[in-house]
C-alpha positions, 0 to 999 in steps of 0.5 A: 933581535933588538931594534935599533934607534940612535936615541934608544938607551942613550942620554938623549932619549933619557932627557926625552923622557925624564924631562918633561916640563909641566909648562911644555910649550906649544910647538911653534908655526915652523914646527907645525908645518914641518910636523904637518909635511912629515907626517903626510909621509908618515901616514902611509905607514901608520899600522907598521909605525904602531907595530914597531913602536910598541914592540920597541916599547916593550923591548926597552920598557918591559914593564909597560907590558904590566898595563896591557893585559893581553901582551903582559906574558908575551915573551917572544917580542917577534910574535907580537909584530903578528898580533892583531891586537897590537896592530889594533892599539898601534892603530888607535895610538896613530890615530890619536897622533893624527888627531893631535897633527890635525888639531896643532891649529886649534889648541882647545881642541887639541887640549880637550882631547889629550886631557880626555886621553890622559883621563881614560889612561887613569882607568887602565892603570897607565900611569903618566911615567909611561907617556913619554916613553911612546913619543921616543919610540914614535920617533925611532919608528919614523926616522927610517920612514922618513930617511933624508927628510929627517933632520935635527929640527924635525926631530925637536919638532916632534919632541915638542908636540909628544912632551905638549901632548904628554904634559896634558895627558899627564893633567888629565890622569891626575884631575881624573885621580882627584875626582875618583878620590873625591868620589870614594870618600864618604858624604861625611868627609867630602868637603862641604859645598855652598849652594850659590843658587839663588 
């Protein structure tokens, strides 16, 4: 059974996933307030949203399962809905979203959080191309929960947040990738570091 969402499979979703600028803007004050207000409702269903989000992700982008060792060979997506492991991972992602929402007015803390998550994803071999898929599926999962509270402006606010965080995660991934490449070089191949200590 396929789960439906107006954004899934349409140009809008492709646009959301494919056009993440390298310098995505931070949500503005009005968007921050909309995100925070909607999060109060979403928070009551975070386990459910996390599961729906990942089942949808694996349905629309089956290649994402390759990143998840536990779910790699699962063909029956219905079975995933009752998976404790998927519930736990969904909750971890929702916890990150909750922390992001809490830090919307503390840019340095939000940036540090997203950069660190991107660095961690390097070690899981979860490539940046997958990050934006989660934002699109999150929007599809929360729209029915918010019902008439969902507006085009609220959707734009959440898209802005996910694009901003995804940009930072990508930067963190690339920084960690460069660091690991540097560590892999033999001492002779490493660029010379000048000692500037007095």
